[in-house]
N, C-alpha and C positions, 0 to 999 in steps of 0.2 A: 869091790871098789869100781869094777867095770860097769856093774848095773847102776851104780850111783851116777857115774859119768854119763851113761846113756839117758837116765832120767833128767839129769841137769840139762843135757843137750835138747831133749824134747821140750822141757820147760822154756828154755831160751828161744827155741824156734816158735813155740806157741805165743810167747810174749811179743816177738817181733811181728808175727802175722796178725795178732790181735790188735796191736797198736796201729799197724798200717790200715786195717779194715775200719776200726773205730774212728780214726782221724778223718776218714772220708764220708762219714755218715752225716746227712743233712740235719739241721737243727730240728726240723719238724718231726723227725723220727727219734728224737732224743728220749722221750718218755718210754716208748716201747723197748728201746735198747736198754734203758736203765732197769726196767722190770726183768728183762732177760739176764742182765748181769747179776741181779739179786738172786735169780734162780740158780745161776752158775755158782754164786758164792755159797748158797745153801748146799749144793753138791760138794763143794770144796770142804765145807765144814764137816759134812758127814764123812767124807774120805779121810780127813784128818783125825776124826774120832775113831774111825775104824783102824787107822794106823796104830793107835795106842793099844788095840786089842791083840796085836801080833808082837812077836819077839823082834825087836829092832835094836840097833845100836844107839848110843846117846845122840849122835849127830842127826839121825833120822827122827828121833823124838823131838829135838829142837826145831828141825825144819817143819815137822808136823804141827807143833805148837805155833810156830810163826805163821803157817798157812791158815790155821784156825783163827788166829788173832786178826790177820789182815783181811780175811774173808768176812769175819764178823764186823769189822770196821766198815768195809764196803757195803755190806747189807744194811747196817744201821744207818749209814750216811745216805744210802739210796732211799730208804723209807722216810727219812727226815726231809730230804729234798722233795720227794713226791708229795708229802703232806703239805709242805710250804707251797708247792705249785697248786695243789687242790684248794688251798685257802684263798688263793688269788681269784678263783672263780665263784666263790660264795658271795651271795648278796648280803650286804650289811643292812640290818634292820634297825631303824631308828625309832 
């Protein structure tokens, strides 16, 4: 249980620091930041999948599944928004 509390504290600290940093990013750096968060989401998905290869308790399995689901949602949303932004720069042929 002590290890779980430590990991939860690290997660909470990372969340706060990330929120503070991302909220201060200028809008012109939004696209590079989004591609970086997609890469981080991919690492989170791989970490969650690796979690299922080890012996863990049910709570850790649920948290791993939640991490995979939210990271996949973030990655798919990031690619969707990037595609929408790229379509804005395409020339329309008539």
